[in-house]
N, C-alpha and C positions, 0 to 999 in steps of 0.2 A: 088177798089183802082182806083186811077185816073191814066189813061193808060199813060200819058204823063210823069208821074214821074218814071214810069217803064220801058221806052225805051232805050235799051242798045246803046253804044255808045256816049251819051251826057253825061258823066260824072255823071250821076245821081246815077250810083251804090255806089258813095261815099256819097250821102245824108244821109241816113240813119246811116252810121256810125259815120259821123260826127255829126249829132245830138245827138247821144248817147253821144260821148264822150263831145260834150257841156254840156248834161245833168250833168255829173259826174264831170265835170271839175267846176261846180257852186257850188258844195258840199262845199268846204273850203271857197268860199265867203258867202253860206249860215251860215254856222259855225261861220264865224267871225262878219257876220252883228248881229248875235243872241247874241253873246257873249257882244257885245256893249251895249246890253239892260239887261245883266246878265240873259240871256234865254240859254237854251240849245236848240238845232235845233227843236226838237219835240215840245216845249213848245212855241216856235216861231210860228211854225205851227200851233199849236191849237189855239194862240191867233189870228193868223191870219185870221182863218177860222171861228171863233165865230164871230157873227153877233150882234152888241151893241143893235140893234133894236127888235131882236127875239132870247130870249132864245131857248136853245134846249136841249133836253135831252142827258143825259152822252152817251148813245147807239149811238145817231147820231153822236156825236163828234169821237166816236171809228171807226165808218164807215168811216167818212172822212178823220182820220188818218190812216186808213187801219190796226187797230190794234185790238186786243182783248179788251173787255171791261175792263177786269181786269188790263190791261195796264194803261187804262186811268185814274183810280183811283190816281195813283201817279203823274201823269201828273197834275191833278186837284189840288190834295193836295197842291203841291208847287206854282201852279198860286194862289190858293186860300191864301195859308200863307203869299204871297207877298200883296194881296189886288187887285190882277188884275182880279179876277173874283170872282163870290159867287154862292153857291149853292142856289137853292129855289125850294120849293115845287111847282109841277105843278097845276094850279086852278082845273083840271080834275081829278087829282088823286095825293093827297099829297106823295104818295109811290115813285112818279117817280120824280127824281132830276133833275131839269133844270138848266143849266150853262148860267149864265148871266155876262156880261163884266161890271165890275164897271167902276166908273168915272176915278179913277187911272188907269185903264186897258185901257180905250179908249184911254188916253192919249198916253200910252206906243204904243198901237196898230198904233194909227194914225202917229206916229213918226217911227214905223217900216215898216208901208206901204209906207209911204214916201220915206223911205231909198230902199225899194224894188223898187219902180218905178222910181227912179233916175237911168237913164241910164249911163252906162261907157262911156268914151270918145270914145273908139273905135266905138260905135253904133252911139253916137252924130255925130260923123266926116263922117258917111255914106250919099251918096248922096240920096236924098229924094226917087227917083224913086227905089234906090235899097232897102230902108227902107219898101215902099209900096210892093214891089215885094216879100221881104221875109216875111212880116206881111200876104201877101196873100197865101203863101205857107202854113206857118206855121198854119193858121188858117183851112186851107184845111186838113192838117194831123189832128189836133185837132177835126175838125167836124168828120172826118172818125172814129177817136176812140171815140165819143160820150163824147170828153171832154171839147167841148166849152162851155162859159159861155153865 
């Protein structure tokens, strides 16, 4: 871990608990945002992680959602019933079901992602230097956890 983040006496002891609190505080925001699109939070996450350009097997979606493959069936059933995704046989093995985002799903997904990427006023109002520094710190934490994209 970056040693400068662990030094005592410079208030970094508050960093991680504050980040954890921020993550949990965003839950109600995510629930409300998904409900605007008539999605449950897990359906919103599924639609967000599915790439319209690359269908994926249901097992891969389960991995990305951090859930058992049996749980994905219900999520996929609901998204499919709304015409947002479609199951397709894989070219290499028809027994494998690939998940593809439909045209309607792409429209909803694009709107969902645009809403996700719209920062709240509190973030917009921060000085550029603060935003840059916070982004650098968060990128460091993500890289350290192997979560960067």
